[in-house]
C-alpha positions in Angstrom: 16.2 16.6 7.4 15.8 13.3 5.5 14.2 13.4 2.1 11.8 10.7 1.0 11.4 9.4 -2.6 8.1 7.7 -3.4 7.7 5.1 -6.2 4.8 2.8 -7.2 5.2 -0.8 -8.3 2.4 -3.3 -9.0 0.0 -1.4 -6.9 2.4 -1.1 -4.0 3.9 2.1 -2.6 7.7 2.3 -2.1 9.1 5.1 0.1 12.9 5.4 0.1 14.6 7.6 2.8 18.2 8.7 3.1 19.6 7.4 6.3 23.1 6.2 7.2 23.1 2.8 9.0 26.3 0.9 8.9 27.2 0.5 5.2 23.7 1.4 3.9 22.7 4.9 3.0 19.0 4.4 2.3 16.1 2.6 4.0 12.7 1.8 2.5 9.1 1.0 3.4 6.8 -1.0 1.2 3.0 -0.7 1.6 0.5 -3.1 -0.1 -2.7 -1.9 -1.7 -4.5 -3.2 1.4 -2.3 -1.2 3.8 0.1 -3.9 5.0 3.5 -2.2 5.5 7.1 -3.4 6.0 10.2 -1.4 6.9 13.7 -2.3 5.8 16.3 -0.2 7.6 19.3 -1.2 5.5 17.8 -0.8 2.0 20.8 0.0 -0.1 23.9 2.0 -0.9 22.0 4.3 -3.3 18.5 5.2 -4.1 18.3 3.0 -7.2 19.5 -0.1 -5.3 17.0 0.6 -2.5 14.2 0.8 -5.1 15.4 -2.4 -6.8 15.4 -4.3 -3.4 12.0 -3.0 -2.6 10.7 -4.2 -6.0 12.3 -7.6 -5.4 10.6 -7.8 -2.0 7.2 -6.8 -3.5 7.6 -9.5 -6.2 8.3 -12.1 -3.4 5.3 -10.9 -1.4 3.1 -11.3 -4.5 4.5 -14.7 -5.3 3.9 -15.9 -1.7 0.3 -14.6 -1.8 -0.3 -16.4 -5.1 0.8 -19.7 -3.4 -1.8 -19.4 -0.7 
């Protein structure tokens, strides 16, 4: 059974799940406050790196939304 870790960042929800895909051991999902969701199957080698990548992706999504 895969365990999921949930984190919150700038109003977004991050869900990190342990899965082995190629050289990655964790995947993650990010969900915006409005409900828009994205899945990244190869999120990182460890939980911390997957959370860092998810936060980087959220920062990018917010920056892109600000440009519109």
